[in-house]
N, C-alpha and C positions, 0 to 999 in steps of 0.2 A: 471495138474491134481495133487492136494495134495496129498502125501501119509500118511495114517492113523496116525504116531506117531508124525507128527511135529504141530499140533495145540497145543494151550496154552489152559490149562484147569486152572479155576477157582472154588473154593470151593464155594458154595453157602453161608455157613455161614459168608463169610468174605466179603459179598457184603454188600454195604452201606444201610442204611434205606431209603425206600422210600421218595421223597419229599414232597408229600400229610402227611404222616406218622409223619414227623419230623415237618411240618409246625402247624398240629393237636395238636402235644404233646409242643410244644412251647406257643401255644396258652391257652392249658390247665393249663400250668404253670403259666400263666401270670393272667388267671382269678382267680385262685386258691390264688394268690397272693394278688389281689384285694380284693378278698373275705374276706381274712384277714385283709388288710389294713381297708375295711369298719368296720369290727368288732372292730378295735382297735380305731377308731375314737368315734364309738358310747360308748363304755366301756370308753374313754377317758371323754364324756359327762357326762355319768351316774356317775363316780366315782371322778368327779373332787372336790365335797363338803364333799365326803364320806371319800376318802382314795386318798390324793392328791400326794402322791409318787408312785403310780402304776399309778395313771391318768397321771403322765408326762412322765413315761415309756412309756404308751400305747400312748401318745401323740407321743414320739420320733419314735416309732416303725411305726405308721402312716405318720410321715414326710420322715421317710427313704424308705421304702417299696417300692413306686412307681419308686424311681430312681435303687433301685435292681432289681425288677421285669423287667423294662426295660432293663437293663444290660443283664439279664440273656435270656430274651424273644430274644434280638438282636445278642445273641452271635455267632449264625449260626450253621451249623451242625457240626455232629463230624467230626474226623480228619478220615481219609481214612484210614484204614488198611493196613499196610505195605506189600510190595510184598513178600516178603521170607516168610512171614506167611501163604499167602493165594495162591502164587503159587505152582502149583503142575508140577515138570518138565516131559517131555515128557520121557518114558523108553528110554532107551538107549540099544544097542546089546553090548554084550562083544566081545570084539576084538580077532580075531584070532592069535594064537601062530605064532611066526616066524619060518620058516624054517619047514622042515618035522618033523611029528608027531614023538614024542620020541628022538628025538635029543636036546642034551644039548650042550650049551657052554662052555667053561671051562674060567678059569680065564683072561685069556691073549685074548679073544676073537677070538681064532683059530677054534672053531669048535670042537676040537678035545678033546675027554673026556678021562681022568685017563692018560694023558700024558704030560711030562714035555716041556717047549719051549727049552731047552738046551738037547743036547745029552752029557753022559757021558763017 
């Protein structure tokens, strides 16, 4: 039978995000990135004969954004929190003093208080 103070306790705020929530968040970021890419490609077509430099900028954005979006989406889960920050150690009992209560040891370890080791 385990004693009550011997179990490891972890804070709930240090727990990792759930797998479903993580996948949903990565999918949402990817869809937003692809929406921005679609908008930049449409702006490229619309602005090609009007403002060529802006159209080239949107074309570059539309060409690079899929790569960046895939890298971000496949980056994986966040790092696990470090153990010392989330681990709560079990409470410890204070140690009992050595010897009888009220007895103090001298510097030489003899147990005699107020007496010198040598006689005059």
